[in-house]
C-alpha positions in Angstrom: -50.8 129.2 -81.4 -49.5 130.9 -84.5 -47.9 128.7 -87.2 -44.7 130.7 -86.7 -44.6 129.5 -83.0 -44.5 125.8 -84.3 -41.3 126.6 -86.0 -39.5 127.3 -82.7 -37.3 124.2 -81.8 -37.2 122.8 -85.3 -34.0 122.6 -87.3 -33.9 125.0 -90.3 -33.9 123.2 -93.5 -32.0 126.1 -95.4 -30.1 129.2 -94.7 -31.8 132.6 -94.6 -29.8 135.9 -95.0 -30.9 139.5 -94.8 -30.4 142.0 -97.6 -26.9 142.8 -96.3 -25.8 139.2 -96.3 -26.0 138.6 -92.6 -27.1 135.2 -91.6 -30.4 135.0 -89.8 -30.4 131.2 -89.4 -28.1 128.6 -91.1 -29.3 125.3 -92.4 -29.4 122.8 -89.6 -29.4 125.3 -86.8 -32.4 125.2 -84.4 -35.1 127.9 -85.0 -35.5 130.1 -82.0 -38.0 132.9 -81.1 -35.2 135.6 -82.0 -34.9 133.8 -85.4 -38.6 134.0 -86.0 -38.7 137.6 -84.9 -35.7 138.6 -87.1 -37.3 136.8 -90.1 -40.5 138.6 -89.6 -38.6 142.0 -89.2 -36.9 141.5 -92.6 -40.0 140.3 -94.3 -38.8 136.6 -94.6 -41.2 135.0 -92.1 -43.5 133.7 -94.9 -40.4 132.3 -96.7 -39.3 130.5 -93.5 -42.7 129.0 -92.8 -43.2 127.9 -96.4 -39.9 126.3 -96.8 -40.3 124.5 -93.4 -43.7 123.3 -94.4 -42.3 122.1 -97.8 -39.8 119.9 -96.0 -42.0 119.0 -93.1 -43.0 115.6 -94.6 -39.5 114.7 -95.7 -38.2 111.7 -93.6 -34.8 112.2 -92.1 -32.4 109.5 -93.1 -30.6 108.1 -90.2 -27.9 105.6 -90.8 -26.6 103.3 -88.1 -23.0 103.8 -87.4 -20.5 101.1 -86.8 -20.4 99.4 -83.4 -18.0 101.2 -81.0 -14.8 99.2 -80.6 -12.1 100.1 -78.0 -8.8 100.8 -79.9 -6.5 101.7 -77.1 -6.0 103.2 -73.6 -8.3 105.9 -72.8 -5.7 108.2 -71.6 -2.2 106.9 -72.4 0.4 108.3 -70.2 2.6 111.1 -71.6 0.2 111.9 -74.5 -2.3 114.2 -72.9 -0.7 117.3 -71.5 -2.7 117.1 -68.2 -1.6 113.4 -67.5 2.0 114.3 -66.6 
């Protein structure tokens, strides 16, 4: 398996654009096979692999959200257009 194949399915840690400013992949988007192929076609595959490797050991910070609290009726009559 090529290292570039290991990128598929991972979230991008940054945005890559081509020379014309077109977005190849945005930060946070999932890297797909077409993204890897396009990055290779524009000469940015090494950059993609290097940047992903640089951030690979970085732990994601996940904060617990507040507990869900019911604040009212789920579908109060007259509010939702389809509930009439």
